[in-house]
N, C-alpha and C positions, 0 to 999 in steps of 0.2 A: 279608367274603371277603379271602383274604389277598393282600398287598401283595409280589410276587416282589421280591427284593434289587434286581435291577436295573433297576428301575422305584421305588425307594422315594424319589428325587428330586422325583419330580413330586407338585406341592402341588395343592390342589383348588382350580378356581376360578383358577387360573395358567397361560396360554399358555405352552406348552413347545414347541421347535422338534425335531420328531424326524425321521431321517434313515432311510429303508426301502432295500429293496433297489434298485440302479440309480441312487443319489444322489438321489433326489428328496427333498427337505427339505419336511414339512408341517407347520402350525401345528395341535397336539393340547392341547385342553383336557378335562381330567377335570372332570366337575359331577355333580352331582345332579340339576341343574335339566334338564329334557328339552327340548332346543332343536337339535334335528338341522338344522333349518333353515338353520344357520349354513353361507353360502357361502364364507366364508373360513379356517372351523376345522374341524378333525374333533373332534367332540366324542364323548367313552367314559364309560360310568358307573362304571368302575372302572379302576386302572393294568393290571390283570392283563389287558386287550383288547388293551394293545401286543402280547403276545407273537402275536397272530393277523397284527396288521400288520407284525409282523418277518417274517415269512414270506408277504406277498402275492404272490411269485411263484408259491405254489401255486395261486392263483386268479387265473388268466392274463386274463380278462375283465375282473373287478374293475380290475386292474392296468392292462390297456389302456384303460379307462375315463379314467385319469388323463393319457392323451397327449396334447397341445395336438394333433395331428393324425387325433384319434379322429373329431370332428365333420366335417372337409372331406373324408375317406374315404367318411363314410355319404353325404355330399350327392352325391359325385360317382358313386356307384352308383345313386343315386338317377334321375340324368339319363339313366345307362345303360339304366336299365329303362324309362324314358318311353318310349324309342325301340321297345322290345319290344312294347310294348301298343298302338303306333299301326300293326299289321299287322292285327288284328282277333284277338280272343281265341274258345278254347273254355274254358268253365268245368265244372271237375270236380266233379261234387256235384251232383245235381239235389233239393237240400232246401232248409233253411231258409239255411243261410251262402250256397248257390250264388245262392239267390233274391236276397239281401242285396247281393253282388258284382256280380250282372247291374244291379242298380239303379243301385248307383254307379258301374259302367261307362257306362252310358247317359248318366248325368250328367256327366260328364265327356266325353264325347263317343268313347267307344272302343266299336266295333264288337263285338258279342257274335254269333257264328256260330251256337251251339247249346252244350246241355249235355251232357256225358258221366258216364256212371254204371255202376259194376261191377252194377249189379241190372238182369236181364235182363227184370223184370216191370214197369220204367218206359220200356223201349226203344220209340219210335215215339211217345211220349209227347208233350206240349206242356206246358213250362211258362214262365211270363212271356212267352207268345207264341213262345218258342222250341223248335226239336225238341231229343230226347233221344234221344241217339246209346249203344250199348255198344261201348266203345274200341277194339275189334276189329273192328265192323261199319265203320270207313271210316278211310282213310289219315291219318294224324297225322306223317308223317314231319319235317314241315316245319313245323309248325304251333306256334303259342303258347298252352299250356294253364296256367290258371291255378286251383290246386288250392283248393277249398273245403272243407276240413274242418277241423275243432277237434280229433278223436281219432284220426282215422287217416291226417293228411297225410303223414307220413313213409314210412308202407306206400305210399300212391298215388304220392308220387313215385318211388319204389325202382322200383315196378312200372311206371311208365311208362316210366324213366329204361331197364331193362331191353328194354323192347317197341319202344320209339323212340327210341333215342339221338340223333337229331340232332333232336328237338323243342325247342322252348324251353320250358324249366317252371318257374313262378313259385310261391312260396308265396306266401298271404294278407298276409305282413308287405310282400314286397316288392311286390305289387301295391299295399295302399293306402298305401304310402309314395311310389309311383312316380306317383299322381295325387293325391297329398297330400287325401287322403281322410278324413273325419270316419269316427270308429271310437268307438263306444257313446257318450261323452259329450265327443269332444273331436277335435282332427286327431290322425292316428294319426302325424304326424310328430313331434308333441310328446312321445309316448309315446316313439317311438324313440330322440330326439334327449337326452332330458331327462338321460341320465348321463352326456353330455359336457358338456354345456351347465350340468350342477351336478354335477359328480361328487363334491363333499365331503358332502354331504349323503345322497348314495348311499353312500357309502363308511361314514358314521356309522351309517347304518342296517344296512349288511352287519355291522357291529363289535357292533352290539347283539345278534345274533343268537346263541343260546346251545348250537347242537349242531352238529355238521359237516356231516350232512345237509344242513339249512338253509342253511350255507354255501355247500355244493355247488349248490346250489339257485337259490341269489341267483346265484351267478355265473354258473351257465350262460342264466341269465333277461337280465342284462346282455348277456353275449353273443347271445342272441337277439335284443336291441334294438339293439345297434351293428351287428352283421352282418346284419339281417332275415331270421333264418336259422330255422329249424325243427329242424334235426340235434342242437342242444343237448339239448333235450327227451329224447331217446332213452333217455343214462344217466341222469337224474334224477327223471322223471316218475313219479307214484306209481299205482297202480290208481283207477279213476275212482270205482267203488263206496265208496272211502274217503274223498272227498272231504267236508268237514264234520269228519270222525268219525276223523280220522287216530288208527291206534291209540298212537302214541306222544305224544300230547299228550292225548285225550279218553277218560275212563274211564266206565265204566258207572255209576257212583254219580253223576258231575257228571251225566249225560246224562238223569237220571230227573224233571227239571226242564229243560225245554227253550223255549226263546224261538226262533221261526224268523222272521226278519224277511226277506221276501222268499218267502213259503210256498209260493206258485202252488198247484196243486190239493193242497197235502200230500204230494209224493212226497217229501221230503227227510223229515219225520217218519215214514214206511213205511219208507225205507232205515233211518233211526236204530232203530227198534223192530226189524228184521229183524236187526241187530246185535245190541244189547244189552238186548233184551225191553222189554214195557210200560212207558211212562213215568208216572210218577205223574201229572204235571200239564205241559200243554202250551200254549202261547199263541202263533197263529200269523197272523201279519199278512199282508195281501193286497191292497193296492189296486185292483189290477185286477179287474174284475165277474166276467168269465167265470169263470177260475180260483178267483177266493172262492166262486161259487155250487158249483164243481165239491170243495171242500174243505168246504164246508157238507153237502153231500150224502156226502162221503166220510166224515164223523166227525159225523153228526147224533145216533148211538146213546151217544155218549161224552160225559159229563158233564166228563169230566177235560181233554176239549180245548176250547179256546177259539180262534173264528175270528174277527178282526177283520177288517173292509174297509175297511181305512187303512195308512197308513205310518208308520215309525217316524222321528222328528225332534228335535229339540233344544228345540223349544218348539211349542204346538199351531198349526199351519199348514194352509191352504187354498193348492194349487196346481191349473194346469190339467192334466189328462191329456196325455201327450204319446204317440202313435199310435207314434211311430217308437220308444219304448224296449220296447214290447211283445216278449216272448217269442214271443210267437202269430203271427210272420210268415207262416207259413202257413196261416193261419184255421184251427185244427183245433179251435177251441172256439166251440159256439154263442154268440151275445150273443143277450141280450133286448130289449138296446136298439138303436136306429140308428146305425151306424160314423160317423154325421158330424154327430153334436149335440154341444154343449159339455158335457164332463164334469172333474168335479176330485175330486182325492185332498185326503183329511184326515189330516194330519201329527198325530202325538201323541208327546210322549215317553214312553220305556218306563217310568221312574220312576212316571208317573201309574196306570199300567194293573194290572202287574204285583204279585201281592200272595204273600207268603212268598218265600223262599229262592229264588234262581235258579242252577241249576250250569250251563248251557250258554247261549251265545248264539251264533246263525251271523246272519250279514248279507250278503244279497246284493242290494242295492237301490239298483243303477242308478247308483253315485255320490254317495248320501246316506248314506254308512257312518258319516263323520266326523260328520256331525251327529247320527246316529242315538248314537253312541259317548255324545256329550256328553249327549243326553238320558235316557241310563241311569248317569249318574256317580255316582247314590247307590248302584244297587244294584251296581255294580261296586266301589265301595270297600266297601262292608259286605258284600257274598259273596264277592268274587274269583270269579265262574264263570269258566269257558273260555269263551273269545273265538275263534271260528272266523269271520272276516272279509275277505271277497274286497277283493283289493288288485289291481286292471287296470281299473279303470272311469276314473280320472287319471292323470295321467303322474310324479305325485308319492305317489303312493298309498303307495309303501315306505317312506318316511321320515314323510310326514304319519301317517299312521293309527299309528302307532308314537309319534308325540307325541302324538296325543290319547290312547291307551289310558295309558302311562307316565307322562302328568302326571298322571293319578287314582290309577294304583298303580304304584309304579315299582319295586316288588318282583315283577313277571312275570317269567317267561321268558317268552322271544319264540320261534319258529319258522316256518316258510315252506315250502310245498308246491306242486307245480304238477301238475296232474289234466289236461293235454290237451297236443298236438304245439305250440300257439301263444302266443299272449301273452293268455291268457285261463285262465278257471278256476285262476286263483292265490289260494292263500289263506294269510294270516297267523295265525297262532296266538299265544295267550296264555294261559298257565297257569302 
């Protein structure tokens, strides 16, 4: 990679003070060793990355992340939001996310009056012991409404703002932050506040991205975290059907030999084949029994599809199954075992099971992504498969997952995409 003349003075592994727009001086180090976790330095893999740093004002949310008042502003907003919830709430979205938010509200002493949903077929039903209403069937002029949708949050906010301009509308980010509630694998506050608490690792991760759209996505995601917003998603989110198979990063050739970590009933493989045609070989890993049995039924006639009732890990492991992490919160899949008995998940390194060349690895495994990467280091080093890795389970996923992958193969290009209106369905691509 060519070093621009204006950055020729930068020496490898020697810290350098670099001043950006606004007069902020940052310590920058050019290093081929991946250690984006540095709290006191910005780490770049090549001097040419400084050209992006020099126009940081084109990315206002990343720039705002470096401000000393970013965290106090966010925390003050959280205090204001908590007062809104004390009046009792309606939850818009009578399905899985709504059920989860209702349970969180009750755990934190917030009264849930009922559910709202645009589906007339749900009107009059009960969910979580609460009535479901159509939003036009009851007065909401002064109500506090929490939006429980990942894919349609912005559309619902727009709908209710027009119908009931005096109502108090909160998105899922605002709700979770106000209650200091857990989200996926930890407190949502950690996710929201991480860019302000550790701005330099996040800035290093931003500078490691290799295409402009990915940088725009990253900037919007930082804005969504620090502003507790969903609006920035509208301009940058990709179609949901492209999740894990972004055309800019995933080719038909790579997709022919596919590993799916977190396969559920095999729906991801079905979507992949709808785009790229039949695979030559697929390895599906699903630790939950009910979706595992569904996957077995779905692919029982296909010898080229191997289905494993286990998770991916760095070493052979056994862990107690945590029902709270199940995606089947609405109990839509049948179980052959009692729900209250102890159940264990076996973990295995991908290196120990997959044979032959691998072209594409997808990981959506509830926060175990970094460990699974370590368990696939031989395959990654040997085959350089395209990686589609979910990056929303931990507050430090943006840079931690980059470190994990790039420590194995520093020659990967890195991309990033968002497939929802909320801080979920975020994928890092290595290609």
